[in-house]
C-alpha positions as CSV (number, residue, x, y, z in Angstrom):
1,M,-76.0,-63.2,-173.6
2,N,-73.5,-61.3,-175.7
3,R,-71.3,-58.5,-174.5
4,Q,-73.5,-55.7,-175.6
5,D,-76.6,-57.1,-174.0
6,R,-74.7,-57.7,-170.8
7,K,-73.5,-54.0,-170.7
8,A,-77.1,-52.9,-171.3
9,A,-78.4,-55.0,-168.5
10,I,-75.7,-53.8,-166.1
11,S,-76.4,-50.2,-167.1
12,A,-80.1,-50.6,-166.5
13,W,-79.5,-52.2,-163.1
14,K,-77.2,-49.4,-162.0
15,E,-79.8,-46.7,-163.1
16,R,-82.8,-48.3,-161.4
17,R,-84.3,-46.2,-158.6
18,S,-84.7,-47.6,-155.2
19,A,-88.2,-47.9,-153.6
20,A,-88.0,-46.8,-150.0
21,G,-90.9,-48.1,-147.9
22,I,-92.4,-49.7,-144.9
23,Y,-92.9,-53.5,-144.6
24,A,-94.5,-55.9,-142.1
25,L,-93.9,-59.5,-141.1
26,R,-96.8,-61.4,-139.5
27,S,-96.7,-64.6,-137.6
28,A,-99.5,-66.9,-138.7
29,T,-99.7,-68.8,-135.4
30,T,-99.3,-66.0,-132.8
31,G,-100.6,-63.1,-134.8
32,A,-97.6,-61.0,-133.8
33,V,-96.5,-58.3,-136.2
34,W,-93.1,-56.7,-136.8
35,V,-92.8,-53.4,-138.8
36,G,-89.6,-52.1,-140.3
37,A,-88.4,-49.6,-142.8
38,A,-86.0,-50.0,-145.7
39,P,-84.4,-47.8,-148.3
40,D,-85.3,-50.4,-150.9
41,V,-88.3,-52.7,-150.0
42,R,-87.6,-54.8,-153.1
43,T,-84.5,-56.2,-151.5
44,I,-85.3,-56.3,-147.7
45,R,-87.2,-59.6,-147.8
46,N,-84.2,-61.6,-148.9
47,R,-82.0,-59.9,-146.3
48,I,-84.4,-60.8,-143.5
49,L,-84.9,-64.4,-144.6
50,F,-81.1,-64.8,-144.9
51,T,-80.5,-63.6,-141.3
52,L,-83.4,-65.7,-140.0
53,R,-82.2,-68.9,-141.7
54,H,-78.8,-68.4,-140.2
55,G,-80.2,-67.6,-136.7
56,S,-78.6,-64.2,-136.6
57,H,-81.5,-61.8,-136.8
58,R,-81.2,-59.0,-134.2
59,A,-84.9,-59.2,-133.2
60,R,-84.9,-62.2,-130.9
61,D,-88.7,-62.4,-130.7
62,L,-88.8,-62.6,-134.5
63,Q,-86.1,-65.2,-134.5
64,A,-88.1,-67.2,-132.0
65,A,-91.2,-67.0,-134.1
66,W,-89.1,-68.2,-137.1
67,A,-87.8,-71.1,-135.1
68,G,-91.4,-72.1,-134.2
69,D,-93.2,-71.4,-137.5
70,G,-90.6,-71.5,-140.2
71,E,-90.7,-69.6,-143.4
72,A,-94.3,-70.7,-144.1
73,G,-95.5,-69.3,-140.8
74,L,-94.3,-65.7,-141.5
75,G,-96.0,-63.5,-144.0
76,F,-94.2,-60.6,-145.6
77,E,-96.1,-57.5,-147.0
78,V,-95.1,-54.1,-148.2
79,L,-97.3,-51.6,-146.3
80,E,-96.3,-48.3,-148.0
81,V,-93.8,-47.2,-150.6
82,M,-92.5,-43.6,-150.9
83,D,-93.4,-41.8,-154.0
84,P,-90.1,-40.0,-154.9
85,G,-91.7,-37.9,-157.7
86,E,-89.6,-36.9,-160.7
87,E,-86.3,-36.4,-158.8
88,T,-84.6,-38.7,-156.3
89,P,-85.1,-37.1,-152.9
90,A,-82.2,-36.2,-150.6
91,P,-81.1,-39.0,-148.3
92,Y,-82.2,-37.1,-145.1
93,V,-85.7,-36.7,-146.6
94,V,-86.0,-40.4,-147.2
95,T,-84.7,-41.2,-143.7
96,D,-87.1,-38.8,-142.0
97,W,-90.0,-40.2,-144.0
98,L,-89.1,-43.8,-143.2
99,K,-88.8,-43.0,-139.5
100,A,-92.2,-41.2,-139.4
101,R,-94.1,-43.7,-141.4
102,A,-92.6,-46.7,-139.6
103,A,-93.7,-45.2,-136.3
104,H,-97.2,-44.6,-137.7
105,W,-97.6,-48.2,-138.9
106,R,-96.2,-49.6,-135.6
107,A,-98.9,-47.6,-133.7
108,V,-101.7,-48.6,-136.1
109,L,-100.8,-52.3,-136.1
110,K,-99.5,-52.4,-132.5
111,A,-96.3,-54.0,-133.9
112,H,-92.8,-54.7,-132.7
113,P,-90.0,-52.7,-134.2
114,L,-87.4,-54.2,-136.5
C-alpha cells in the first residue's frame, strides 16, 4: 500500500459513522439471554469476547455461561440499529434512545442486562 492509499484509507476510517444499536447474547445450552446497548454495534462483539476470554467481564452470570459453553455456546445478534438520518444526532439523543430501546428489548426477551 503506497502512502496516498494509506492516507485515503485512514481518512475514510475517520469519517465513518458509528451505528448505535442494541445487541443480544444467547446461551445455547441454558437459553439465557443478555441484552446490551452500544454506541457502535460493529465493534462491541470484539470487546465482549475479549473480556470474556480474559475472565474479566463485569456480568458474572455471562462469564459463568462463557466458562461452561465457550465461544461456540454463545450467540451474538444485533437486534436493532438506530437510523441517524442525514445528520449525526446529538450524543444525548443517542444515549436516551439506547436506554429506552435496551429496556424494551430486555422486557420483550426477559433478558439480563449487560
